[in-house]
C-alpha positions in Angstrom: 12.2 -11.8 -5.4 12.4 -10.9 -9.0 15.3 -11.8 -11.4 16.1 -9.5 -14.3 17.2 -11.1 -17.4 19.2 -9.6 -20.4 19.2 -11.5 -23.9 22.4 -10.7 -25.6 22.5 -12.7 -28.8 22.6 -16.4 -28.0 24.1 -15.6 -24.4 21.8 -14.9 -21.3 23.1 -12.9 -18.5 21.1 -12.7 -15.3 21.8 -10.5 -12.7 20.1 -12.0 -9.9 19.6 -9.2 -7.5 21.3 -6.3 -5.8 23.1 -7.1 -2.9 22.1 -5.2 0.3 24.3 -5.0 2.7 26.3 -3.0 5.5 29.3 -2.6 3.1 27.3 -2.3 -0.2 25.6 0.6 1.8 28.9 2.3 2.2 30.0 1.6 -1.2 26.7 3.2 -2.3 28.1 6.9 -1.3 31.2 6.2 -3.7 28.7 5.5 -6.3 29.8 1.6 -6.5 26.4 -0.7 -6.4 26.8 -4.5 -5.4 25.2 -7.3 -7.6 24.5 -10.9 -7.2 25.2 -12.7 -10.5 25.0 -16.1 -12.3 28.8 -17.8 -11.7 29.3 -17.9 -15.6 29.0 -14.5 -16.0 31.9 -12.4 -17.0 32.6 -8.5 -17.1 31.2 -7.6 -20.3 28.4 -9.4 -20.0 27.6 -7.9 -17.0 28.1 -4.2 -18.3 25.9 -5.0 -21.2 22.9 -6.0 -18.6 23.7 -3.0 -16.3 23.5 -0.7 -19.6 20.1 -2.7 -20.8 18.3 -2.7 -17.5 19.2 0.6 -15.9 20.4 2.8 -18.9 24.1 3.7 -16.9 27.5 3.1 -18.3 29.9 1.4 -15.6 33.4 2.9 -16.0 34.9 -0.4 -14.0 33.4 -3.6 -12.9 35.0 -5.7 -10.2 34.1 -9.7 -9.6 34.7 -12.0 -7.0 33.8 -15.6 -6.3 33.2 -16.4 -2.7 34.3 -19.7 -1.1 32.4 -23.0 -0.9 31.9 -24.6 2.2 31.4 -28.1 3.2 28.9 -28.8 5.3 27.2 -32.1 6.6 23.6 -32.6 6.2 21.3 -35.7 7.7 25.1 -37.4 8.5 26.3 -37.1 5.0 28.7 -34.7 3.5 28.1 -31.8 0.9 29.3 -28.6 -0.2 27.3 -25.4 0.0 27.8 -23.3 -3.1 28.9 -19.7 -3.1 27.5 -16.6 -4.7 29.5 -14.6 -7.5 29.0 -11.0 -6.9 30.0 -8.0 -9.2 30.7 -4.7 -7.9 29.7 -1.6 -10.5 31.3 1.5 -10.4 29.4 4.4 -12.3 30.5 7.7 -13.1 29.5 10.5 -10.8 26.0 11.8 -11.6 24.9 8.4 -12.6 22.5 6.6 -10.0 20.6 3.1 -9.9 17.8 3.5 -8.1 16.2 0.0 -6.3 12.6 -0.2 -5.5 
């Protein structure tokens, strides 16, 4: 998979990938798209990246941080990190095409 990067002055915002799940497919019908983003990303940074890469203007962005999980690997305890996702709502008529 490729990673799209958008440089905004001194900040670099990375949209890791679109999240393609059953739930995100239902959200596409409501004109909302789901992306995995870096854990340090903020709503204004994600909005700027969406505008730059897909040439559409989001009307609302919701962000959620998944929970980290404790695991044991080869007898040693560790933590499995989670991903942060952004749900981007677009106005009617706007569309994002995934190839």
